[in-house]
C-alpha positions, 0 to 999 in steps of 0.5 A: 169183252167178247160177249159185248162184241158179239152182242154189238155185231148181232144188234147191228145186223138186226138193225140193218136187216130191219132197215132193208125190210122197210124198203121192200118193193111194193107189188102192184096188182093189175087185176082185182081179186074178183077178176083174178078169181074169174080168170082162175075158173076159166079152163086152159084152152090151147088154140091148135092153130096158133100154139107153139110146140111147148103150148101143145105139149101142155095138152093131155096125151100130147108129148114133144113128138106129137106136138111137133107132128101137129105143127108139121100137119098144120104147116102142110095142110093149113089151119084146122077148121075143128078140133076133130081134125086132130085125128088126121095127125099121125099119133092121135087116135080117137081115144087121145082126141077125146082127152084133148077136146076139152082143152083145145080150140080153133 
């Protein structure tokens, strides 16, 4: 008798689970596969004139303190005219600038 009860409960659970899975949400893609592939090939570029501290923190060799220093420098001196101007920010030297350059833009 207990076995029949267990089988009934398990069968009911399996039926319920299969009905739920039929109503799974459908995913709508806004990009074609080709557009997504092309976008994946684009390098990460951070605009140093508009980036937030979190976005600047994504740059190589830039941590939270350096990201904040970039923002403070930008607020005090205006927009950067070139990525090379980052060397004027305290904490960014020539070696760090070379690592940042491929990923930064103005």
